N, C-alpha and C positions, 0 to 999 in steps of 0.2 A: 504494500500500500504506500503510495507516494503521499507525503505530508510535508507541509511547510511549517517549520517551528522557529520561534524566536528564542534562542537559548543564549545564556551568558557565555561569551566566547572563552573567558578565563576559566569558567567552570568546566566546559567541555575539554579544554586543553589540559586542565589538571587531572580530569578523569582519564584522558588518554595517556598521560604520563604515568599516573598511578597504576594503571592496568596494563601498560605496555601494549596497548592496542593502537593500530595505525590509522583506523578510519573512524570518523564520527558515527557513521551508521552502526558499525559493530559495537562501539562503546554504548550507544543507546540501547541496542538489542540486549547486550549483557546486563545493563542496568535494569531494564524492564524484567528480564528473566530472574535476576536476583531479588527484585522487589516482590515478584510473585512467589518465589520460593520462601522468602522470609515471612510473607503473609500466611502461607499454608502451614509453615512450621509453628507460627504463633497460634493458629487455630488448633493445631494438634496439641500444643502445650496446655491449652485450656481444658482439654479432656483428661489430663493426667489425674489419676485417682478416681475418675468417675465411671470407668468401665471395668467391671470385674469379669475377666476372661476365664477364671477358674481353670488355669493350666499350671502344670508343674514344669517350670523351666528346667530344673535339674534333669528330669526324665527326658525332656525333649532334647536337651544338649548331651545326653548320655553320661551325665555325672552320677557318681555314686556317693552316697552319704558316708562320711568318714567316722561317724559317731556310732 
């Protein structure tokens, strides 16, 4: 999708330098992917402790109790 954006030049250059990416397009793509990933992780973190899967991780991982 072709889009015209008015972005701060210094911000884009800093992002390109920090990420070692040569093109503005690729920097924006990576930034958007990272934003989406962080948002999804944040949503998953909100579920911590709210779902009881009733599974034995030791059995799944093949561990034996040493006690």
